[in-house]
N, C-alpha and C positions, 0 to 999 in steps of 0.2 A: 745542921745548916751547912750548905756547901760554900766553899770559898768564893768570894766575889772578885770579879776582874773589872777594870775600867776601860771604856772605849777611849781611844786616843783623840777622838774628835769631840764628841758631845759630853765626855766625862761621866756618862751614866754608868752606874755600877750594876752589873748583872752577873748571873752564874755563867761560868765559862762556856757551857754548852750553848748558850744563847748568842755567843759572839763568834767571830772568825779570828783565829790566831795566825799571825804572820810571824815567821821566825827567820832570823839571820844566823845561819850555821857558823860554827867556828872557822870554816873554810871561806866564809864571806858570801855564800849563796843565799838568796832570798827565796823563800817558798811558803806556801800556805800549808799549815800544819793541821791536818785533819784528826790526828791522834791526840793532840794537845800535850804530847810528851817529847817532842823533838828537842834535841840539845841546841842551845844557843840563846841569843837574846830575842825575846818575844814581845809582841805588841798585839793588842786586841782591838777589833772594830765591830760595831753593830752590824747586823745583817739588814742594813737599810741603805737604799740607793743614795739618799741625801747625805749620809755620813761618808760614803765612799767618795762622792763628788767633792765634799768639803775637805776630805783628807788630801785629795789631789791638789786642790786649790791652796790649802794651807801648808802643804808639804809635811803633814803630820808623821807619816812613816819615815821620811827622811831624817827627821829629828829623833824620833823614838829609836830607830834602828841604827842611826849614825852612818847612813850610806845614801847613795843616789839611786833613784828608781826611775824607770821610764813609763810612758803612758800605757804601754802594753800590759804592765802589771796591774794597773787600775782597771783596764778593760776586762782582764781576767777576773778580778774581784767583782766587777759589775755583772758579769755573766753568772757568777755563782749566786748572786742575790736574785736575779731575774728568773732563775730556774725554779 
């Protein structure tokens, strides 16, 4: 059995390949981690448009990563899901 990760919005537990990982690097940069191995504080979200919209509304990543994010970041996440 693979390790399970939890979505910061809906709290669903899924395998990490089913989620999107967002990481805050030690330098403070926020990026989407496609390798699931980047150094830094990470948070996961479902590949679901509703979860992304709710994350923006609830400021879920701001709390999880302890930083401020702009709407451009959420637009980028939304584009990944629609692809």
